[in-house]
PASEBA-1860 file (N, C-alpha, C; in nm, 3 decimals):
! residues 116
1> MDWEYEPR> 7.870/12.088/11.273/8.005/12.139/11.274/8.002/12.285/11.319 ~ 8.084/12.318/11.415/8.094/12.455/11.462/8.178/12.537/11.364 ~ 8.139/12.662/11.346/8.214/12.753/11.261/8.195/12.895/11.309 ~ 8.288/12.982/11.272/8.282/13.123/11.306/8.307/13.203/11.178 ~ 8.236/13.313/11.164/8.251/13.397/11.045/8.351/13.510/11.073 ~ 8.458/13.515/10.996/8.562/13.619/11.003/8.600/13.655/11.148 ~ 8.642/13.555/11.227/8.666/13.582/11.368/8.797/13.653/11.400 ~ 8.893/13.650/11.307/9.026/13.701/11.341/9.091/13.763/11.219
9> EFAIGFDE> 9.168/13.868/11.244/9.242/13.937/11.141/9.391/13.914/11.166 ~ 9.466/13.887/11.059/9.609/13.859/11.069/9.688/13.963/10.994 ~ 9.798/14.010/11.053/9.888/14.102/10.985/9.967/14.023/10.881 ~ 9.968/14.073/10.756/10.042/14.005/10.649/10.135/14.100/10.575 ~ 10.144/14.224/10.620/10.234/14.321/10.561/10.271/14.424/10.665 ~ 10.393/14.474/10.657/10.444/14.563/10.760/10.513/14.683/10.697 ~ 10.509/14.798/10.766/10.579/14.916/10.717/10.726/14.909/10.754 ~ 10.801/15.012/10.719/10.945/15.012/10.741/10.984/15.008/10.889
17> DGNPAQFF> 10.891/15.045/10.978/10.918/15.039/11.122/10.873/14.908/11.185 ~ 10.820/14.818/11.103/10.775/14.689/11.153/10.633/14.688/11.206 ~ 10.560/14.796/11.184/10.420/14.802/11.228/10.330/14.736/11.124 ~ 10.227/14.664/11.169/10.135/14.602/11.074/10.072/14.707/10.982 ~ 10.074/14.679/10.852/10.021/14.774/10.754/9.920/14.710/10.658 ~ 9.919/14.577/10.651/9.824/14.506/10.565/9.771/14.387/10.644 ~ 9.642/14.360/10.629/9.577/14.255/10.707/9.497/14.161/10.618 ~ 9.472/14.044/10.670/9.389/13.944/10.600/9.296/13.879/10.702
25> RPDFYLPG> 9.168/13.873/10.667/9.067/13.814/10.754/8.999/13.701/10.676 ~ 9.041/13.575/10.698/8.976/13.463/10.628/8.826/13.459/10.658 ~ 8.750/13.406/10.564/8.605/13.407/10.575/8.551/13.326/10.693 ~ 8.605/13.207/10.714/8.550/13.119/10.818/8.660/13.054/10.899 ~ 8.625/13.019/11.022/8.714/12.940/11.108/8.636/12.819/11.156 ~ 8.696/12.700/11.142/8.638/12.576/11.190/8.716/12.534/11.314 ~ 8.666/12.569/11.435/8.743/12.542/11.557/8.772/12.394/11.579 ~ 8.683/12.306/11.541/8.705/12.163/11.560/8.822/12.109/11.480
33> DDLYIEIT> 8.853/12.174/11.368/8.964/12.135/11.282/9.082/12.232/11.290 ~ 9.066/12.341/11.368/9.166/12.448/11.377/9.208/12.489/11.236 ~ 9.108/12.522/11.153/9.129/12.550/11.011/9.052/12.674/10.970 ~ 9.119/12.763/10.897/9.054/12.879/10.837/9.022/12.847/10.692 ~ 8.910/12.902/10.645/8.864/12.881/10.508/8.845/13.016/10.441 ~ 8.899/13.030/10.323/8.876/13.148/10.240/8.801/13.102/10.116 ~ 8.688/13.163/10.090/8.607/13.126/9.974/8.616/13.239/9.872 ~ 8.649/13.202/9.748/8.657/13.301/9.643/8.586/13.250/9.518
41> TMSQKLVT> 8.486/13.324/9.475/8.413/13.287/9.354/8.420/13.403/9.255 ~ 8.519/13.487/9.271/8.531/13.608/9.191/8.610/13.585/9.062 ~ 8.634/13.693/8.991/8.711/13.685/8.867/8.854/13.640/8.896 ~ 8.921/13.586/8.795/9.054/13.529/8.813/9.155/13.630/8.867 ~ 9.146/13.757/8.823/9.244/13.855/8.872/9.228/13.878/9.022 ~ 9.107/13.868/9.074/9.086/13.884/9.218/9.124/13.756/9.293 ~ 9.108/13.641/9.229/9.151/13.515/9.289/9.302/13.519/9.313 ~ 9.376/13.574/9.220/9.521/13.584/9.233/9.558/13.668/9.356
49> KKNKKVRL> 9.486/13.777/9.380/9.511/13.860/9.498/9.483/13.781/9.626 ~ 9.375/13.705/9.627/9.343/13.624/9.746/9.448/13.518/9.768 ~ 9.494/13.453/9.661/9.600/13.352/9.675/9.726/13.414/9.736 ~ 9.757/13.537/9.695/9.874/13.605/9.750/9.856/13.629/9.900 ~ 9.737/13.671/9.941/9.712/13.694/10.083/9.724/13.565/10.163 ~ 9.675/13.454/10.110/9.687/13.326/10.179/9.834/13.283/10.187 ~ 9.909/13.308/10.080/10.052/13.277/10.081/10.125/13.359/10.187 ~ 10.094/13.489/10.195/10.156/13.575/10.296/10.115/13.533/10.438
57> LGEFHPEI> 9.991/13.490/10.453/9.946/13.440/10.583/10.035/13.323/10.626 ~ 10.063/13.232/10.535/10.149/13.119/10.565/10.292/13.159/10.597 ~ 10.340/13.264/10.531/10.477/13.311/10.556/10.490/13.376/10.694 ~ 10.395/13.463/10.729/10.403/13.537/10.855/10.343/13.461/10.973 ~ 10.254/13.365/10.945/10.188/13.289/11.051/10.186/13.141/11.014 ~ 10.302/13.076/11.014/10.308/12.936/10.969/10.225/12.840/11.054 ~ 10.187/12.881/11.173/10.106/12.795/11.259/9.958/12.796/11.219 ~ 9.919/12.886/11.131/9.779/12.900/11.088/9.756/12.819/10.961
65> QCKVFYQR> 9.656/12.734/10.964/9.617/12.657/10.845/9.500/12.726/10.778 ~ 9.514/12.753/10.649/9.408/12.819/10.574/9.396/12.753/10.438 ~ 9.276/12.714/10.402/9.249/12.654/10.271/9.161/12.748/10.191 ~ 9.187/12.752/10.061/9.107/12.834/9.970/9.009/12.744/9.897 ~ 8.883/12.784/9.896/8.782/12.717/9.816/8.751/12.809/9.698 ~ 8.770/12.755/9.578/8.750/12.831/9.456/8.606/12.815/9.407 ~ 8.573/12.887/9.301/8.438/12.882/9.246/8.396/12.738/9.216 ~ 8.485/12.660/9.160/8.455/12.521/9.127/8.419/12.442/9.253
73> DYLNLLVK> 8.495/12.461/9.361/8.467/12.392/9.487/8.330/12.432/9.542 ~ 8.302/12.561/9.539/8.175/12.613/9.588/8.058/12.555/9.509 ~ 8.069/12.555/9.377/7.961/12.501/9.294/7.942/12.351/9.316 ~ 8.052/12.280/9.333/8.042/12.136/9.362/7.971/12.109/9.494 ~ 7.996/12.191/9.595/7.927/12.175/9.724/7.778/12.203/9.710 ~ 7.743/12.306/9.632/7.600/12.336/9.611/7.529/12.217/9.547 ~ 7.591/12.156/9.448/7.532/12.040/9.381/7.528/11.921/9.476 ~ 7.637/11.896/9.547/7.646/11.781/9.638/7.534/11.782/9.742
81> YGLAEPPD> 7.502/11.900/9.795/7.403/11.909/9.901/7.265/11.950/9.850 ~ 7.244/11.939/9.718/7.112/11.961/9.661/7.066/12.105/9.660 ~ 7.157/12.199/9.667/7.119/12.340/9.669/7.123/12.402/9.530 ~ 7.173/12.327/9.431/7.179/12.376/9.293/7.183/12.256/9.199 ~ 7.140/12.281/9.076/7.148/12.180/8.972/7.291/12.176/8.917 ~ 7.335/12.060/8.866/7.468/12.054/8.804/7.477/12.155/8.690 ~ 7.592/12.220/8.675/7.606/12.321/8.569/7.608/12.257/8.432 ~ 7.559/12.333/8.333/7.561/12.287/8.194/7.694/12.314/8.126
89> QDMPPVPT> 7.770/12.409/8.179/7.896/12.444/8.116/8.013/12.386/8.195 ~ 8.131/12.394/8.133/8.252/12.347/8.200/8.282/12.433/8.321 ~ 8.334/12.370/8.425/8.374/12.440/8.545/8.511/12.503/8.522 ~ 8.539/12.617/8.588/8.674/12.674/8.575/8.778/12.580/8.635 ~ 8.898/12.580/8.580/9.000/12.489/8.632/9.045/12.529/8.772 ~ 9.083/12.432/8.852/9.135/12.456/8.985/9.284/12.488/8.973 ~ 9.330/12.597/9.037/9.474/12.627/9.031/9.556/12.512/9.087 ~ 9.672/12.487/9.028/9.756/12.376/9.073/9.859/12.419/9.175
97> RMPGAPRI> 9.886/12.549/9.185/9.980/12.598/9.286/9.956/12.746/9.307 ~ 10.013/12.798/9.414/10.002/12.940/9.443/10.080/13.017/9.336 ~ 10.034/13.137/9.300/10.107/13.216/9.202/10.238/13.267/9.259 ~ 10.326/13.305/9.173/10.456/13.358/9.214/10.559/13.322/9.110 ~ 10.682/13.348/9.144/10.790/13.316/9.051/10.794/13.165/9.027 ~ 10.824/13.122/8.904/10.829/12.978/8.878/10.939/12.912/8.958 ~ 10.913/12.790/8.999/11.013/12.712/9.070/11.107/12.649/8.968 ~ 11.228/12.621/9.007/11.328/12.565/8.917/11.277/12.435/8.856
105> EDLGGDNT> 11.214/12.350/8.938/11.166/12.222/8.884/11.056/12.241/8.781 ~ 10.980/12.355/8.791/10.878/12.383/8.691/10.939/12.424/8.557 ~ 11.063/12.473/8.561/11.129/12.516/8.439/11.211/12.405/8.374 ~ 11.214/12.288/8.441/11.287/12.175/8.386/11.434/12.175/8.422 ~ 11.476/12.264/8.512/11.617/12.271/8.551/11.642/12.192/8.678 ~ 11.764/12.202/8.724/11.797/12.137/8.850/11.820/12.244/8.955 ~ 11.858/12.205/9.073/11.873/12.300/9.182/12.016/12.351/9.197 ~ 12.099/12.338/9.093/12.237/12.386/9.103/12.247/12.524/9.041
113> LAVG> 12.338/12.601/9.091/12.359/12.736/9.042/12.489/12.737/8.962 ~ 12.482/12.781/8.839/12.602/12.787/8.754/12.677/12.915/8.787 ~ 12.800/12.901/8.823/12.885/13.015/8.854/12.995/13.019/8.749 ~ 13.013/13.132/8.689/13.108/13.127/8.580/13.191/13.245/8.569
END
């Protein structure tokens, strides 16, 4: 499988004049799948920052596909390909969605707005 390491940087934040001010460079690009991969095995607070960058990438560059591999995914790959022994402890949970404001359906409400 062909891959490239950090081949491209994307603007994900802009100043008041519309000039790029914040950038994101995913770890890998898989040209055969036209897919960027971001790997994060860091502490949870840093994972949240990476998730935000991937979310912003999707907002500003919807044509770009980027998947995040978390610590659990990385460790599973090491075991799968014989590069590490299975862990003795529980794996960290995989996030179920990108962080941000809760969605209405997550709060048990409906999509109507009460005007009163």
